[in-house]
TORNUKE-25193 format. One record per residue (C-alpha): residue in one letter; x, y, z. Coordinates in pm, whole numbers, padded with zeros to 5 digits, always signed. Last residue first. Layout:
AXYZ;...
This chain:
X+13975+07639+15678;X+14215+07673+15969;X+14264+07295+16002;X+14273+07310+16381;X+14365+07013+16603;X+14318+07034+16979;X+14563+06871+17219;X+14477+06608+17481;X+14741+06422+17681;X+14598+06139+17891;X+14733+06128+18246;X+14968+05833+18282;X+14961+05454+18311;X+14619+05357+18170;X+14576+04978+18187;X+14338+04996+18485;X+14081+05180+18269;X+13925+05480+18445;X+14118+05730+18233;X+13959+05580+17922;X+13606+05663+18035;X+13701+06017+18138;X+13883+06076+17809;X+13577+05951+17618;X+13348+06184+17814;X+13590+06469+17743;X+13557+06398+17370;X+13178+06420+17395;X+13194+06757+17572;X+13453+06871+17321;X+13207+06840+17032;X+13357+06647+16742;X+13580+06691+16442;X+13764+06374+16341;X+13991+06219+16596;X+14368+06175+16593;X+14501+05895+16815;X+14850+05821+16946;X+14906+05512+17158;X+15213+05528+17378;X+15346+05202+17513;X+15410+05059+17859;X+15578+04736+17969;X+15928+04884+17980;X+16262+04698+17963;X+16343+04826+17615;X+16112+05107+17513;X+15772+05001+17381;X+15703+05047+17009;X+15450+05317+16932;X+15086+05241+16856;X+14941+05461+16585;X+14586+05579+16515;X+14432+05803+16251;X+14114+05992+16162;X+13907+05836+16437;X+13531+05877+16450;X+13348+05993+16762;X+12997+05860+16830;X+13037+05832+17207;X+13044+05452+17224;X+13263+05444+16914;X+13531+05643+17094;X+13526+05407+17391;X+13534+05104+17159;X+13855+05230+16998;X+14038+05240+17329;X+13905+04907+17458;X+14000+04734+17133;X+14350+04879+17153;X+14390+04736+17506;X+14286+04385+17406;X+14621+04214+17458;X+14844+04410+17695;X+15114+04671+17652;X+15033+04883+17955;X+14898+05219+17845;X+15007+05574+17768;X+14733+05755+17575;X+14842+06047+17361;X+14535+06219+17218;X+14515+06461+16926;X+14176+06622+16874;X+13948+06754+16598;X+13747+07058+16694;X+13407+07185+16803;X+13404+07381+17128;X+13085+07347+17335;X+13247+07192+17643;X+13495+07484+17639;X+13223+07738+17710;X+13083+07952+17432;X+13072+08330+17452;X+12719+08450+17381;X+12644+08688+17093;X+12529+09021+17236;X+12705+09225+16969;X+12823+09574+17060;X+12611+09858+16928;X+12607+10067+17243;X+12642+10374+17019;X+13007+10478+17021;X+13138+10168+17196;X+13016+09966+16898;X+13290+10117+16685;X+13566+09913+16840;X+13848+10172+16864;X+14112+10231+16597;X+13916+10392+16317;X+14079+10738+16327;X+13816+11003+16261;X+13620+10827+16536;X+13815+10994+16816;X+13720+11342+16704;X+14027+11568+16729;X+14073+11866+16958;X+14387+12069+16890;X+14746+11975+16827;X+14974+12277+16817;X+15043+12573+16590;X+14797+12804+16763;X+14524+12542+16727;X+14578+12269+16471;X+14325+12001+16385;X+14523+11683+16366;X+14467+11430+16087;X+14832+11379+15994;X+14954+11408+16352;X+14707+11148+16475;X+14801+10902+16201;X+15168+10980+16264;X+15130+10893+16632;X+14963+10563+16546;X+15253+10483+16313;X+15481+10581+16602;X+15348+10302+16821;X+15343+10044+16541;X+15707+10108+16449;X+15797+10120+16819;X+15681+09758+16839;X+15912+09655+16554;X+16189+09884+16688;X+16225+09760+17044;X+16118+09397+17020;X+15789+09215+16979;X+15566+09044+16724;X+15801+09064+16429;X+15611+08985+16113;X+15332+08798+15941;X+14973+08879+15843;X+14789+08592+15676;X+14466+08646+15480;X+14196+08381+15445;X+13880+08446+15246;X+13838+08792+15098;X+13458+08805+15097;X+13346+08628+15415;X+13665+08725+15595;X+13917+08493+15756;X+14206+08654+15944;X+14528+08463+16009;X+14773+08630+16245;X+15146+08568+16246;X+15416+08630+16505;X+15792+08573+16493;X+15998+08476+16798;X+16128+08156+16645;X+15911+07990+16381;X+15614+08056+16155;X+15602+07743+15938;X+15273+07602+16071;X+15101+07932+15993;X+15172+07874+15626;X+14947+07568+15632;X+15077+07252+15462;X+15216+07125+15793;X+14863+07088+15929;X+14825+07272+16263;X+14811+07085+16595;X+14720+07338+16863;X+14852+07441+17203;X+14596+07668+17369;X+14425+08007+17366;X+14049+08013+17319;X+13755+08238+17238;X+13461+08066+17064;X+13172+08295+16973;X+12802+08222+16966;X+12498+08080+16789;X+12552+08205+16434;X+12923+08139+16451;X+13223+08362+16519;X+13559+08201+16583;X+13846+08339+16790;X+14170+08143+16818;X+14492+08231+17000;X+14748+07973+16906;X+15042+07790+17062;X+15176+07588+16771;X+15224+07214+16728;X+15316+07094+16381;X+15117+06840+16186;X+15167+06568+15924;X+15083+06260+16134;X+15449+06184+16202;X+15499+06551+16288;X+15238+06525+16564;X+15432+06232+16712;X+15751+06439+16720;X+15587+06738+16888;X+15420+06506+17137;X+15756+06344+17215;X+15905+06690+17283;X+15662+06713+17571;X+15391+06970+17625;X+15274+07028+17984;X+15417+07383+18007;X+15248+07506+17690;X+14966+07713+17836;X+14588+07684+17833;X+14340+07970+17832;X+13965+07955+17763;X+13876+08321+17716;X+13578+08444+17919;X+13767+08680+18153;X+13937+08850+17858;X+13597+08946+17723;X+13623+09283+17551;X+13271+09341+17424;X+13181+09206+17080;X+13214+09382+16744;X+13340+09065+16575;X+13686+09156+16447;X+13777+09442+16682;X+13642+09268+16991;X+13801+08941+16886;X+14140+09104+16828;X+14135+09280+17165;X+14041+08969+17364;X+14299+08774+17163;X+14573+09011+17275;X+14498+08970+17645;X+14467+08594+17589;X+14811+08582+17426;X+14968+08746+17731;X+14786+08503+17961;X+14891+08193+17766;X+15062+08002+18048;X+15405+08024+17884;X+15397+08399+17822;X+15230+08541+18134;X+15415+08291+18355;X+15767+08368+18230;X+15900+08497+18566;X+16265+08573+18482;X+16122+08714+18159;X+16149+08536+17825;X+16305+08651+17497;X+16619+08783+17668;X+16854+08529+17507;X+16925+08351+17837;X+16552+08349+17916;X+16464+08186+17584;X+16747+07938+17639;X+16605+07847+17980;X+16260+07804+17829;X+16398+07561+17571;X+16570+07360+17844;X+16253+07335+18056;X+16030+07252+17760;X+16261+06969+17666;X+16478+06998+17356;X+16438+06803+17034;X+16649+07064+16855;X+16408+07176+16581;X+16079+07086+16748;X+16154+07182+17109;X+16338+07493+16990;X+16041+07598+16777;X+15806+07536+17070;X+16016+07764+17293;X+16040+08037+17027;X+15663+08027+16971;X+15601+08065+17343;X+15827+08368+17358;X+15683+08523+17042;X+15326+08542+17167;X+15060+08614+16907;X+15068+08301+16693;X+14735+08339+16528;X+14372+08275+16464;X+14098+08521+16374;X+13777+08377+16233;X+13453+08477+16062;X+13516+08844+15992;X+13227+08998+15800;X+13412+09183+15532;X+13403+09540+15403;X+13632+09658+15686;X+13916+09426+15580;X+14173+09699+15508;X+14034+09938+15768;X+13942+09789+16107;X+14094+09445+16055;X+14411+09557+15878;X+14451+09856+16109;X+14442+09632+16414;X+14679+09386+16244;X+14957+09632+16167;X+15229+09374+16246;X+15509+09550+16437;X+15413+09415+16778;X+15145+09147+16748;X+14876+09325+16952;X+14912+09629+17179;X+15113+09813+16913;X+14798+09924+16729;X+14660+10090+17043;X+14508+10428+16965;X+14294+10646+17194;X+14142+10952+17032;X+13966+11219+17240;X+13607+11339+17190;X+13561+11349+17569;X+13251+11127+17571;X+13407+10898+17310;X+13732+10875+17505;X+13548+10805+17830;X+13356+10525+17658;X+13683+10393+17517;X+13844+10393+17862;X+13560+10199+18023;X+13551+09940+17745;X+13930+09910+17735;X+13983+09829+18101;X+14097+09465+18109;X+14194+09395+17746;X+14307+09753+17680;X+14528+09781+17989;X+14660+09427+17950;X+14755+09498+17588;X+14958+09810+17670;X+15115+09945+17351;X+14952+10284+17402;X+14886+10603+17207;X+14676+10864+17384;X+14521+11187+17257;X+14512+11481+17499;X+14173+11632+17589;X+14274+11700+17951;X+14021+11449+18087;X+14142+11199+17825;X+14499+11240+17946;X+14385+11188+18304;X+14204+10865+18214;X+14509+10740+18025;X+14739+10805+18322;X+14495+10653+18569;X+14475+10337+18357;X+14854+10316+18334;X+14878+10343+18711;X+14662+10033+18747;X+14717+09831+18426;X+15078+09730+18400;X+15297+09845+18113;X+15507+10162+18094;X+15461+10242+17726;X+15198+10517+17740;X+15249+10776+17463;X+15067+11096+17558;X+15015+11332+17265;X+15038+11713+17284;X+15302+11749+17556;X+15486+12073+17638;X+15191+12205+17841;X+15270+11931+18092;X+14967+11761+18248;X+15048+11414+18115;X+15408+11461+18226;X+15289+11548+18576;X+15094+11222+18576;X+15414+11037+18488;X+15595+11181+18794;X+15971+11180+18740;X+15979+11417+18445;X+16272+11414+18203;X+16282+11694+17948;X+16425+11560+17622;X+16718+11712+17434;X+16986+11495+17600;X+16771+11181+17610;X+16967+10979+17353;X+16849+10616+17354;X+16938+10279+17501;X+16889+10403+17857;X+17113+10414+18164;X+16913+10425+18491;X+16898+10759+18668;X+16540+10823+18557;X+16414+10522+18749;X+16039+10465+18710;X+16035+10639+18374;X+15913+10966+18225;X+15974+11144+17897;X+15922+11490+17755;X+15975+11670+17421;X+15972+11382+17175;X+15934+11535+16828;X+15700+11514+16532;X+15692+11778+16258;X+15464+11636+15990;X+15458+11760+15630;X+15442+11405+15506;X+15741+11355+15277;X+15981+11625+15391;X+15880+11658+15754;X+15843+11282+15794;X+16192+11229+15650;X+16339+11476+15898;X+16166+11290+16185;X+16312+10954+16082;X+16613+10888+16305;X+16513+11088+16613;X+16157+10954+16605;X+16278+10595+16573;X+16530+10636+16853;X+16271+10771+17097;X+16029+10492+17001;X+16294+10224+17052;X+16377+10367+17394;X+16009+10341+17488;X+15982+09988+17345;X+16275+09842+17538;X+16223+10040+17855;X+16175+10415+17866;X+15819+10430+17998;X+15592+10732+17963;X+15665+10914+17639;X+15545+11273+17600;X+15520+11362+17235;X+15506+11702+17070;X+15319+11744+16741;X+15371+12010+16476;X+15149+11992+16169;X+15316+12187+15888;
């Protein structure tokens, strides 16, 4: 029986969930899989703080680097977050030949290339399924289940907090501010929600997904990132009138001349399954050249869903472990396909990352104008001047006592550079009362 001892660094929501999951299911793993997995050591910033797990049989070590070096630890499970100390922890584990399992998306997105090269050189596995989409096994799906395909597109709702806020704005007609406050009251959003609502968290995850799907370097710094803070409940209602729902998506597209990497609010047709993913749930659509579109849905965060992915990585390592004196021995990193394979042989694609001016999409525009004769003609003429066709247009009724109206336009697909030229031309008109709202439309076909 393969016996594996875990050292868990970080006893927050996910760390406590991992401890509980091991305690609850370790007997089952012994019986069905022949794997003896236990948590022997743990570390946290404040070991005196009450935890949502039983630590009575676990050695607590204040210094996380000392945990890595403990002879009672076979696999290092890094769940502390951040990217500075976490990077040093992973580097030290690799130096000692100890496999690493992490849920740290920022660590992988920002330092993954360096860490993977060290892992290859040291013949040490580094696994990170839980870094993207919580309990959804999307890394394994791309690297194993869809390995025969050329992946053309990955698009998904990969931040539960933002999805919850948009769901509240749609279902209860709430403002962004009120929906965010509810997310914070329920524990879905941090006191400082910047990473979630500005798209940074989703961009970390998209960098990882794109690297896995397309064999490109990790390019977090090249991802166009736009948050949801400027969205208004009116936009959500207007989108519905045209048959769309607004979702905050991470989108990666591979074309012959480059790759688009972008995170932003997106109009999605109501007929798409992705449009009906609500609350804190996540979903990732993967388009392969052979299989077509596949949709992977589930809990994208939380104690046990994320712990499920963490411990699944552990079980993969335990199953394939080479045993030395009853404990985990050296194990080739590439026996477990969890790292972009190009890092093994400098085979990463050199496809360029496209700038936002090169994006091709349809667009939703809300143009707030004074209700004057001839305004609609000026709007439509601007689009015609730049060769952009309109899919639909609606003028809303003015509110009582106001001289302004909202004009909603949906374009056909066009190059964003041309669309931006139209927006610039319209913004110069004296009838324009507010900044023009622009949201991309994706048909996901």
